[in-house]
N, C-alpha and C positions, 0 to 999 in steps of 0.2 A: 450477680450478673444481672444488666438491665432486660427487659422483656419488652417487646414489643411485639405489637398487633402485623398482621402479614403484611397490611397495608403500608403501614408505617416505616416496615425492611424494605418493603416495594422502594419505597420514596425514599429513605435513606441509600439505601447502595445508589440510586440512579444519581443522586447527589455526590456521592463520593465520588463515582464515576466520572462525573464532570468538573465536579473538585479536581480529581486526578490529574484530566484530559487539561485542565488549566496550566497549574501547574507544569506538567512535564514538560505541556508546552514551551513555558518560558525560561524554563530554568535546568533541564532534563531530567533524567531519573536522579544521578548521584546529588543533586545540592536541594532535590524535593525531600521532606520531613514529613513522616506520616502527620507528627501533630503539624504541619503547617495545612494537611487536607483537612484533618478532626476540625480544627480551628474556623474553617473557611464553615466546614457544614454543622457546626455548633454542636460534638459531640467527643466524650475522653476518648484521650489515647488509647485507653483499652478498650474502646468499645469497637474501634476499627475492627478488632480480630473476632467481631462478629458477622463478618461480612467480608473478609480478606485474611487469609492467612500468612499474608507477612506483603510489604511495600511491593515486590515482584509481583506476585500474584494480582496487585492493582496496576500497575503497570502492564502485563500482559492483558488485558482487561479492554486497556484505552487502546492498546496498539492491534487490540483485534477489533475493536469498533471502527478505529478510523481504517483498518484493511477493508472493511465490509463495505465503510463509506468511499474509499477509493474504486469499489468495484460498482457500487452505485451509479457512480458519477460515471465512467466507462461505459455500463448497459444503456444509461439516455444520451453518452452521447454516439453511441454506436445507431442510433434508430437514423440520425441527420446522415449518415453515410449511403453513398448509392452504387459506390462501386469499390473492389477490391481494394484499388489506391489509396482509398478516400479512406475505408476503413483503418487501412494503416496509417496514413498519416495522423488520421484522430486520434489513434490509440498514441503515437508516439507525442501527439502535440500533448494531451492530456496527461500520461503521466509525469513527462517533463516540467508542465508546469507547478502539477502537486508535488512534486518532488523540491522543486527549485521553492515554492513556497509554503509549502507544511514542514515544518521542524519533524513531527512524528511518523510522517509518510518519508522524508528521508533519513532519518532513522532507521526505520521497520527496512525498507527494501534496498538500503545504499550503505546505513552504518552498522550494519551487522546483530543490532543491539539484542535479538532474538537468540542468535548464539552464544550470546554473552551472560546472556538469562538462564539459559538450558542448564547449564550446571551450577545454579545456586534453588534451577525449583526441583531437580530430585526428583522428576519423574510426575509433578503434580499435574492432572489435568483440568480445565477451565473451559464453561461455555456447552456442552455437552459432547464433553469425554475428548477434546480436540489437544492433543499434546502438543508438548514447543515443538516439537520435529516435524510433525505436519503441517501446524502453522507456517514454517515458514520454507513449507515445501517449496518448488517448482511449480506444482502441480496445481497450488491452489489457485495461479493464472489462469488452469488452463477452464477453471470455472465459467468467467469471460470471455477468454481471448479462446474464445474456439475457432474465428474466422482464421485462422493458421490451418485447421484442419481440412478448410474449406478450401481454402488456397492450393493446399496440394494436392488434396483429391482431384482437383480442376486443371490439374499444370498452369497453374497460374502465376504462381513462382515457381526459381529455379532449384530451392534447394525441399529436397524432398521429403524430409522429417518434419510435422511440426512443428516438435519440443526444440528440434535445431532453433525454427523460426522466433517461437516463445523467447528462447533463449537470449538470440542475437537485440530484440526488442527489450527486454528486460537488462540487458548488459551497457544499454547506451543510456540509461540512466546515470552511472559513474561518472558522465562526463559532468553532471553538475559539480564533481567533487574538486574541479579544476577551474570552477568560477570564481573570479577574482583574487587568483592566483597567480604568481610570475608565469606561469606553462598558457593561461587564457585571463587577460586582466578583464574586468569588470566591461570596461567601456568595448569591449569585443565579441562578449560570450554571446550574447542574444543574433548577431550576425553568425557568427560559429554555430550555434544551436540550430540558428535556422536552415542552414546549410547541410547539416550533419542528417537531419530527417529530410531534406529534398533527397541528399544522392543517398542514404540507405533505403528511400519508396522508389526510386528511381534504378536501382540496383537489385532490390526486391524480385520484382516482377518480370517475366518474361518477355511481357509485349508493352509498347511506349505506349499503349492506349488500349483501357480495360472498358467493357462495354456493361451498363447496368444488370447487377447481379438476377435482378429478376428476367430479363433478357436471356442472359447467358444458361439462364437453367433451367428454363422452359422447354 
């Protein structure tokens, strides 16, 4: 077994994750081989298993990294929102845009990749003992989507359960599956997505206009 220094191990693990990210994005899980990833990094296939138990373990790590990046993107986007309606619109536009343009995010939140992996991971844990079940749980959205709790608390939305509001916003992501299909031809998808965002935001809130949060909560 090849011995590495701690620095080498950190570097190689990072490079394996980066290479895995590239291959999983371009080819998906099934068409990516461990040998593809290790060749990119310049190590033997057997050495891969000093860092990850399986290809599934690497894939889960890559998906977790993408989820964290999405959450950071959402947190940054929320800074520009001044009213609850703007927050909701920003959340929908950001997540829909990510699902449309990022294959890994699409497979994570729409394609059900974690459910497929769960049976193969056999209860293994990764990155701070986070199980595959916890990784996929809708409560993971609560970390950054805290706004629905405030909307409900201040009677800004007609739904009285913030988890239902979060579920509604997450379920909208599935509309992207209909893009470029007989249901929604590609040339009309953009207008339909825009109308969907506007309809949800207009219907979700109890008033036509919402004042700036800082003013409302003073």
